[in-house]
C-alpha positions as CSV (number, residue, x, y, z in Angstrom):
1,M,0.0,0.0,0.0
2,S,1.5,3.4,-1.0
3,E,2.0,6.3,1.4
4,E,-1.0,8.0,-0.2
5,T,-3.4,5.3,0.9
6,A,-4.1,3.6,4.1
7,A,-6.9,1.4,5.5
8,A,-8.3,1.2,8.9
9,N,-9.4,-2.3,10.0
10,L,-12.1,-2.1,12.5
11,P,-13.1,-4.9,14.9
12,A,-15.5,-7.5,13.5
13,G,-15.9,-6.3,10.0
14,P,-16.2,-2.8,8.6
15,R,-13.2,-1.5,6.7
16,R,-12.2,2.1,6.1
17,E,-10.0,3.0,3.1
18,I,-8.8,6.6,2.9
19,H,-6.9,7.9,-0.1
20,A,-4.8,11.1,0.1
21,A,-5.5,12.2,-3.5
22,E,-7.2,14.7,-5.7
23,A,-10.8,13.6,-5.9
24,I,-11.6,14.2,-9.6
25,G,-8.6,12.3,-10.8
26,W,-9.3,9.5,-8.3
27,L,-12.9,9.2,-9.5
28,A,-11.8,9.1,-13.2
29,A,-9.2,6.4,-12.5
30,R,-11.5,4.3,-10.2
31,G,-14.6,4.2,-12.4
32,R,-17.9,2.8,-11.2
33,I,-17.7,1.2,-7.8
34,E,-20.0,-1.9,-7.5
35,G,-22.1,-2.1,-4.4
36,A,-21.4,1.6,-3.5
37,C,-23.5,4.5,-2.5
38,A,-21.9,8.0,-2.5
39,I,-22.4,10.5,0.3
40,T,-20.4,13.7,0.1
41,S,-20.1,17.4,0.3
42,L,-18.4,19.3,-2.5
43,P,-16.1,22.3,-1.6
44,D,-17.1,25.9,-1.9
45,V,-15.5,28.4,-4.2
46,S,-13.6,29.7,-1.2
47,E,-11.9,26.3,-0.7
48,L,-10.6,26.1,-4.3
49,R,-8.2,28.5,-6.1
50,L,-10.7,29.2,-8.9
51,G,-12.8,32.1,-10.0
52,L,-16.5,31.9,-9.6
53,A,-17.2,30.9,-13.2
54,A,-14.5,28.2,-13.2
55,W,-15.7,26.9,-9.8
56,R,-19.3,26.6,-11.1
57,A,-18.1,24.5,-14.0
58,W,-15.9,22.4,-11.7
59,F,-18.8,21.9,-9.3
60,L,-21.3,20.8,-12.0
61,D,-18.7,18.4,-13.4
62,A,-17.9,17.0,-10.0
63,V,-21.5,16.2,-9.3
64,R,-21.8,14.3,-12.5
65,R,-18.6,12.4,-11.7
66,V,-20.0,11.4,-8.3
67,V,-23.3,10.2,-9.9
68,D,-21.2,8.2,-12.4
69,A,-19.2,6.6,-9.6
70,V,-22.1,4.5,-8.3
71,P,-24.3,1.9,-10.0
72,D,-27.5,3.1,-11.6
73,E,-29.7,1.3,-9.1
74,S,-27.8,3.0,-6.2
75,A,-27.8,6.7,-5.2
76,A,-25.6,9.7,-4.6
77,L,-26.4,11.9,-1.6
78,F,-25.0,15.5,-1.3
79,F,-24.8,17.8,1.8
80,Q,-24.5,21.3,0.4
81,S,-24.9,24.7,2.1
82,D,-25.7,27.8,0.0
83,I,-23.0,30.5,0.0
84,K,-22.7,34.2,-0.3
85,H,-20.1,35.3,-2.8
86,E,-19.4,39.0,-3.4
87,G,-22.9,40.0,-2.2
88,R,-24.7,37.3,-4.2
89,W,-26.3,34.1,-2.9
90,I,-25.4,30.9,-4.7
91,D,-27.9,28.0,-4.5
92,K,-25.7,24.9,-4.3
93,G,-28.7,22.6,-3.8
94,G,-30.0,23.8,-7.2
95,M,-26.7,23.3,-8.8
96,V,-26.6,19.7,-7.5
97,I,-30.1,19.0,-9.0
98,R,-29.2,20.6,-12.3
99,A,-26.0,18.6,-12.7
100,A,-27.6,15.3,-11.6
101,E,-30.4,15.7,-14.1
102,D,-27.9,16.4,-16.8
103,A,-26.2,13.1,-15.8
104,G,-29.5,11.3,-16.3
105,A,-30.4,11.1,-12.6
106,H,-33.6,12.2,-10.8
107,V,-34.2,13.6,-7.3
108,L,-35.2,11.0,-4.6
109,L,-35.4,13.3,-1.7
110,H,-34.5,16.9,-0.7
111,K,-34.3,17.6,3.1
112,I,-33.0,20.4,5.3
113,V,-30.4,20.0,8.0
114,C,-30.3,22.7,10.7
115,R,-26.8,24.0,11.4
116,C,-28.0,25.9,14.5
117,P,-31.3,26.0,16.4
118,P,-34.3,27.1,14.2
119,G,-35.3,30.7,14.5
120,R,-31.8,32.0,15.1
121,P,-30.5,34.5,12.4
122,T,-27.0,33.9,11.2
123,P,-24.8,36.5,9.6
124,G,-23.2,35.7,6.2
125,R,-23.8,32.0,6.2
126,P,-27.1,30.1,6.1
127,A,-28.3,28.2,9.2
128,Y,-29.2,25.2,7.0
129,T,-27.7,22.6,4.7
130,H,-29.4,20.8,1.8
131,L,-29.5,17.0,1.9
132,I,-30.3,15.8,-1.6
133,A,-30.3,12.2,-2.9
134,V,-30.3,11.4,-6.6
135,S,-30.3,8.2,-8.6
136,R,-30.7,7.0,-12.2
137,A,-32.8,3.9,-11.4
138,L,-33.8,3.9,-7.8
139,R,-37.3,5.2,-6.9
140,C,-38.3,7.3,-3.9
141,P,-39.3,5.1,-1.0
142,E,-42.7,5.5,0.6
143,P,-42.5,6.8,3.2
144,V,-39.2,8.5,3.0
145,P,-37.3,7.4,6.1
146,I,-35.7,10.8,6.8
147,P,-37.5,13.8,8.5
148,D,-38.1,16.8,6.3
149,V,-36.1,19.0,8.7
150,I,-33.2,17.4,10.7
151,V,-33.1,19.6,13.7
152,D,-30.2,17.9,15.6
153,P,-27.2,17.4,13.2
154,G,-25.1,15.9,16.0
155,R,-21.4,16.4,16.7
156,Q,-19.4,18.2,14.1
157,P,-15.8,16.8,14.1
158,W,-14.7,19.8,12.0
159,V,-16.1,23.3,11.4
160,R,-17.0,22.4,7.8
161,A,-18.1,18.9,8.5
162,M,-21.7,17.7,8.6
163,G,-22.9,16.5,12.0
164,V,-22.7,12.8,12.7
165,R,-26.5,12.4,13.2
166,A,-27.1,14.0,9.9
167,A,-24.6,11.8,8.3
168,A,-26.2,8.8,9.9
169,H,-29.5,9.6,8.2
170,A,-27.7,9.5,4.8
171,V,-25.8,6.3,5.7
172,R,-29.0,4.5,6.8
173,F,-30.6,5.5,3.5
174,A,-27.6,4.0,1.6
175,R,-27.7,0.8,3.6
176,D,-31.5,0.2,3.8
177,Q,-32.8,1.8,0.6
178,A,-29.9,1.7,-1.9
179,K,-28.7,-1.7,-0.4
180,A,-25.1,-0.5,-0.5
181,R,-22.3,-2.5,0.9
182,V,-19.8,0.4,0.9
183,V,-20.2,4.2,1.3
184,V,-17.9,6.4,-0.9
185,D,-17.1,10.0,0.0
186,P,-14.7,11.6,-2.6
187,F,-14.4,14.8,-0.5
188,C,-14.3,13.3,2.9
189,G,-12.5,16.0,4.9
190,V,-11.8,14.6,8.4
191,G,-13.8,11.5,7.7
192,T,-17.3,12.1,9.2
193,V,-19.0,10.0,6.6
194,P,-16.6,7.1,6.5
195,A,-16.5,6.9,10.3
196,T,-20.3,7.0,10.5
197,A,-20.6,4.3,7.8
198,N,-18.4,2.1,9.9
199,A,-20.4,2.7,13.0
200,L,-23.5,1.6,11.1
201,G,-21.8,-1.6,9.8
202,L,-20.8,-0.5,6.3
203,D,-17.4,-0.4,4.7
204,A,-16.2,3.0,3.6
205,I,-13.9,4.7,1.1
206,G,-12.8,8.3,1.5
207,V,-10.7,10.6,-0.6
208,E,-9.1,13.8,0.8
209,L,-6.5,16.1,-0.8
210,S,-5.0,17.2,2.5
211,R,-2.7,14.6,3.9
212,K,-3.3,16.0,7.4
213,R,-7.1,15.7,7.1
214,A,-6.7,12.2,5.5
215,E,-4.8,11.1,8.6
216,Q,-7.6,12.5,10.8
217,A,-10.1,10.7,8.6
218,R,-8.3,7.4,9.2
219,A,-8.4,7.9,13.0
220,L,-11.8,9.4,13.5
221,V,-14.2,7.3,15.6
222,V,-18.0,7.7,15.7
223,T,-19.8,5.6,18.2
224,A,-23.2,3.9,17.8
225,E,-24.3,5.8,21.0
226,E,-23.8,9.1,19.2
227,L,-26.2,8.0,16.4
228,A,-29.0,6.6,18.6
């Protein structure tokens, strides 16, 4: 195993494989991952050294690549917060839906995750995150096993990370509705999604450009008690 990749062997089964790599190139090289469901959050324009127009094009292409990484009968789930850029709001949820539809997928669900208690105004950054699931072949379950508004996102291992309870809703959807055996997060940060997937009994693959955060992603532990 190269220095860019390491796997965490967890007791009694679930595996975690974290790659320190650039996500778009990794997705292109890996191709479609059988038995996988994708759960991820794509970076904002502030996180990439790109102008707004170039970032928009990159973002739309990245969504399509994530959709292409999983089987047609599986799903890709995106956690995305809208952003304010030079006095203009950018609807990242809408961008996910547009790119997914261009890739031949349809929306399975669109939920809201609270980043702070409802009713509290927040300056400069929205108090919510979109949770959007898309698929080419899977149909929306009835009833949808995720609340419309997730009030308690749970512990955030990093300021930009989704909460572990919110991640657990997505992982359970991957496990129970998409019948996934492995969860893939191509932009895994400190590893909230891979660690949550392991806590819920699934193998996980993460990709993170920062070697420091990749090491954190290999070490992060989420307990079943946090997700109850």
